[in-house]
C-alpha positions, 0 to 999 in steps of 0.5 A: 571941927565940923558938927557931928550931925553933918558928917559922913559918919553921922549920916552913916550912923543914921543909915545903920540905925534905919536899916536895923529898924527895918531888918527888925520889922519894927515901924517908926511908930513901934520904935517910938512906943518902945523908947517912950517918944513920938513917931515924929522924934524917930522920923527926925532922928532918922532924917538927921534933923534931931541929934541923939546922944550916946544914951539915946543911941543905947536905948534905941539900939536895945529897943531894936534888939541889938546893942551898942557893940553890934551897932558900932560894928555895923557902923564900922562896916558901913564906913569901910572904903569900898573897892 
């Protein structure tokens, strides 16, 4: 099994997270403050250099004003084959 951080699906998750952050008008610094992390951590997550677990994903999604179900829905849309 391929490590999840290198998969197409994980890269799609990172795109969705970044898109939600930008749509929410939240900077990396602001997100970092909300989740009690550094801006460097947020940057590394968005670039795929740091892998996050489900609990961290939940914390980040809540800080962005969404929830896991909505995030997963957006991820599934991102992963749908395009015509």
